[in-house]
C-alpha positions as CSV (number, residue, x, y, z in Angstrom):
1,M,0.0,0.0,0.0
2,P,1.3,3.5,-0.8
3,T,0.5,4.7,2.7
4,R,2.7,2.1,4.2
5,A,5.6,3.3,2.0
6,L,4.9,6.9,3.0
7,R,5.0,5.9,6.8
8,T,8.2,3.9,6.2
9,A,10.0,6.7,4.4
10,A,8.8,9.2,7.1
11,S,10.3,6.9,9.9
12,G,13.6,6.9,8.0
13,M,13.6,10.8,7.7
14,Y,12.8,11.1,11.4
15,A,15.6,8.7,12.3
16,Q,18.2,10.6,10.2
17,E,17.0,13.9,11.7
18,L,17.8,12.5,15.1
19,N,21.1,11.1,13.9
20,I,22.0,14.6,12.6
21,E,21.2,16.1,16.0
22,V,23.5,13.6,17.8
23,I,26.3,14.3,15.3
24,S,25.9,18.1,15.6
25,N,26.1,17.8,19.4
26,N,29.4,15.8,19.1
27,I,30.8,18.4,16.8
28,A,29.7,21.3,19.1
29,N,31.6,19.7,22.0
30,I,34.8,19.0,20.1
31,N,36.7,21.3,22.5
32,T,34.8,20.3,25.7
33,T,37.2,18.8,28.3
34,G,36.6,15.2,28.9
35,F,33.6,15.0,26.5
36,K,32.6,11.6,25.2
37,K,30.9,11.4,21.9
38,N,27.4,9.9,21.4
39,Q,26.3,7.4,18.8
40,A,22.7,7.0,17.7
41,E,21.4,3.4,17.3
42,F,18.4,2.2,15.4
43,Q,16.2,-1.0,15.0
44,D,13.9,-2.1,12.2
45,L,10.2,-2.0,13.0
46,M,7.8,-5.0,12.8
47,Y,7.2,-6.8,9.5
48,Q,3.9,-7.7,7.8
49,Q,3.4,-10.7,5.7
50,V,2.0,-9.9,2.3
51,N,0.4,-12.6,0.2
52,V,0.5,-12.0,-3.5
53,S,-2.8,-13.0,-5.2
54,P,-2.2,-16.4,-6.9
55,V,-3.6,-17.6,-10.2
56,N,-5.4,-20.6,-8.7
57,S,-6.2,-22.0,-5.3
58,S,-3.5,-24.7,-5.4
59,V,-0.8,-22.0,-5.9
60,Q,-2.6,-20.0,-3.2
61,G,-2.2,-22.9,-0.7
62,A,1.5,-23.3,-1.6
63,A,2.1,-19.5,-1.2
64,Q,0.4,-19.4,2.2
65,N,2.5,-22.4,3.4
66,S,5.7,-21.2,1.9
67,S,8.5,-20.3,4.3
68,T,9.6,-17.7,1.8
69,A,6.4,-15.6,2.1
70,I,6.9,-11.9,1.3
71,Q,7.6,-9.8,4.4
72,V,7.4,-6.0,4.1
73,G,9.0,-3.9,6.9
74,N,7.5,-0.8,8.4
75,G,10.5,1.3,8.7
76,V,13.0,2.2,11.5
77,Q,13.0,3.5,15.0
78,P,15.7,5.1,17.2
79,T,16.4,2.8,20.2
80,A,19.5,4.3,22.0
81,D,21.9,7.2,22.2
82,E,25.1,5.5,23.5
83,K,28.1,7.2,25.0
84,I,31.4,6.0,23.6
85,F,34.0,6.1,26.4
86,T,37.2,5.8,24.4
87,Q,40.3,7.7,25.7
88,G,40.7,11.3,24.5
89,D,44.0,12.9,23.7
90,V,45.8,14.3,26.8
91,T,47.0,17.9,26.6
92,Q,49.6,19.5,28.9
93,T,48.5,22.7,30.7
94,N,51.1,22.9,33.5
95,N,48.3,23.9,35.9
96,Q,48.7,22.1,39.2
97,L,45.0,21.5,39.6
98,D,44.5,20.2,36.1
99,L,44.2,16.4,36.2
100,A,43.8,13.9,33.4
101,I,42.8,10.2,33.8
102,Q,44.8,7.9,31.6
103,G,42.7,4.8,31.5
104,D,39.5,3.7,33.1
105,G,37.7,5.7,35.8
106,F,35.8,8.8,36.8
107,F,36.3,11.6,39.3
108,Q,33.5,11.4,42.0
109,V,32.0,14.7,43.0
110,L,29.3,15.6,45.5
111,K,26.4,17.7,44.4
112,P,24.6,20.3,46.6
113,D,21.6,17.9,46.9
114,G,23.8,15.2,48.5
115,T,23.9,13.0,45.4
116,Y,27.0,11.8,43.7
117,A,28.0,12.6,40.1
118,Y,30.9,11.4,38.0
119,S,33.2,13.2,35.5
120,R,36.2,12.9,33.3
121,D,36.7,16.6,33.4
122,G,39.8,17.2,35.7
123,S,39.9,21.0,35.5
124,F,39.7,21.6,39.3
125,Q,39.9,24.8,41.3
126,V,40.1,25.8,45.0
127,N,37.0,27.6,46.4
128,A,36.9,30.1,49.2
129,D,36.9,27.3,51.9
130,G,40.1,25.8,50.4
131,K,38.2,22.8,49.0
132,I,39.1,21.3,45.6
133,V,36.1,21.7,43.4
134,T,35.1,21.4,39.7
135,S,34.7,24.5,37.5
136,S,30.9,24.4,38.4
137,G,31.7,24.4,42.1
138,Y,31.0,20.7,42.9
139,A,33.4,19.3,45.6
140,L,35.6,16.4,44.9
141,D,34.9,13.4,47.0
142,P,36.5,12.3,49.2
143,P,37.1,16.0,50.0
144,I,40.5,17.5,49.6
145,T,41.0,20.8,51.5
146,L,44.0,23.2,51.5
147,D,44.8,25.3,54.5
148,Q,46.2,28.8,54.6
149,N,49.7,27.5,54.9
150,S,49.6,25.5,51.6
151,L,51.7,27.1,48.9
152,S,51.2,24.4,46.2
153,V,50.1,20.8,45.7
154,S,51.6,17.8,44.2
155,I,49.4,14.9,43.0
156,G,50.8,11.5,42.3
157,K,49.6,9.0,39.7
158,D,48.0,7.1,42.6
159,G,46.0,10.1,43.7
160,T,48.1,11.0,46.7
161,V,47.8,14.8,47.3
162,T,50.8,16.4,49.0
163,A,50.7,20.1,50.0
164,Q,53.9,22.2,50.1
165,Q,53.7,24.3,53.3
166,V,55.2,27.6,54.3
167,G,58.7,27.0,55.6
168,G,59.5,24.3,53.1
169,S,57.8,21.3,54.8
170,S,55.2,19.1,53.1
171,K,52.4,16.9,54.2
172,V,49.8,14.5,52.7
173,I,46.4,16.1,52.8
174,G,44.3,13.4,51.2
175,N,43.9,10.8,48.4
176,I,41.9,11.1,45.2
177,E,39.8,8.0,44.4
178,L,38.3,7.0,41.2
179,A,35.0,5.3,40.3
180,R,34.4,2.9,37.5
181,F,31.3,1.0,36.2
182,M,30.6,-2.3,34.7
183,N,28.7,-0.6,31.9
184,P,29.8,3.1,31.6
185,G,27.7,3.4,28.4
186,G,24.6,3.2,30.7
187,L,25.5,6.4,32.6
188,K,23.0,9.3,32.4
189,S,24.4,12.5,31.1
190,L,23.5,15.5,33.4
191,G,25.3,18.3,31.6
192,D,28.2,20.3,33.2
193,N,30.4,17.3,32.1
194,L,28.7,15.1,34.7
195,Y,27.2,11.7,34.7
196,A,24.9,9.9,37.1
197,Q,24.6,6.2,37.7
198,T,21.6,4.3,36.5
199,D,20.3,0.7,36.7
200,A,22.0,0.1,33.4
201,S,25.4,1.4,34.5
202,G,25.4,-0.5,37.7
203,T,26.8,0.8,41.1
204,P,30.2,2.5,41.1
205,I,33.3,0.6,42.0
206,I,35.6,2.8,44.0
207,G,39.4,2.3,44.0
208,T,42.8,3.8,44.0
209,P,44.2,5.2,40.8
210,N,46.8,3.3,38.9
211,K,45.8,0.0,40.7
212,D,43.4,-2.8,40.1
213,G,42.4,-1.7,36.6
214,F,41.9,1.9,37.4
215,G,43.5,4.6,35.3
216,S,46.4,6.8,36.5
217,I,46.1,10.5,37.4
218,N,48.4,12.9,35.4
219,Q,48.9,16.3,37.1
220,G,49.2,19.3,34.8
221,Y,47.2,17.7,31.9
222,L,43.6,17.7,30.7
223,E,41.8,15.0,28.7
224,S,40.4,16.4,25.4
225,S,37.2,15.4,23.7
226,N,37.3,12.0,22.0
227,V,35.3,13.4,19.0
228,D,37.0,12.8,15.7
229,I,36.0,15.6,13.4
230,V,36.7,13.6,10.2
231,Q,34.5,10.7,11.3
232,E,31.7,13.1,12.3
233,M,31.8,14.9,9.0
234,I,31.6,11.6,7.1
235,A,28.7,10.4,9.4
236,M,26.9,13.7,8.7
237,I,27.3,13.3,4.9
238,A,26.0,9.7,5.1
239,A,23.0,10.8,7.2
240,Q,22.2,13.6,4.9
241,R,22.2,11.3,1.9
242,A,20.0,8.8,3.7
243,Y,17.6,11.6,4.5
244,E,17.5,12.8,0.9
245,I,16.8,9.2,-0.4
246,N,13.9,8.8,2.1
247,S,12.5,12.1,0.9
248,K,12.9,10.9,-2.7
249,T,10.9,7.9,-1.7
250,V,8.0,10.1,-0.5
251,Q,8.1,12.0,-3.9
252,T,8.1,8.6,-5.8
253,V,5.1,7.3,-3.9
254,Q,3.3,10.6,-4.5
255,D,4.0,10.3,-8.3
256,M,2.8,6.7,-8.3
257,M,-0.5,7.7,-6.5
258,T,-1.0,10.5,-9.0
259,M,-0.5,8.1,-12.0
260,A,-3.0,5.6,-10.4
261,N,-5.6,8.4,-9.9
262,N,-5.2,9.4,-13.5
263,L,-5.7,5.9,-14.8
264,K,-9.0,5.6,-12.8
265,Q,-10.2,8.8,-14.3
266,N,-9.4,7.6,-17.8
């Protein structure tokens, strides 16, 4: 039926429209620290069996019992928008509070409502109370606090934070821990470079950096976005062509319906 073809083509156009939105968000965040790109995923819709009118009843029975009966699909539907947690490039900044995770793991931060969030963005700062916080003001957890005698900090690959004190002495003021998940792709994006755990991601596994499968912490570096602009441009062109082909299908069905109406009138 022509209407089925129209619905199928429309579902394809909607799917590619969503695909373009995902790609455009990736490109927009190409310079966002610690950003992980998204990838739209799709599934085909249910199929309907179509029986072609046979010449006689014996052929009809054979057609109905055939395992190769004609099945016509009803289009496509978006099913997921998955985060791809591949490692981004690490860039040197020489800022003592810039931290990059090389490997698996997330920084754990405490939100004002008492819930935890997770981030790969290691651009930290010190607030008025001396606590190490994210650029949005969320405190690192476990908390690390500098006192008025702290001149600088040194952070090891295992997360040990050492403060250089007035007078030349030094002392360990805390340890940065990392969190990892069985399924990081199931994390929920919150904005502000933050993620929240979900049933799909599983509960966080907390551990020491550079041990037991956790990544190492690199002071004076930041992790860049893992968006590859060339791949995104190719994906955008492919999505655009798919959208154009689906729109061409709509035009073709319209032309066929017009021809059929003209035949009836003649």
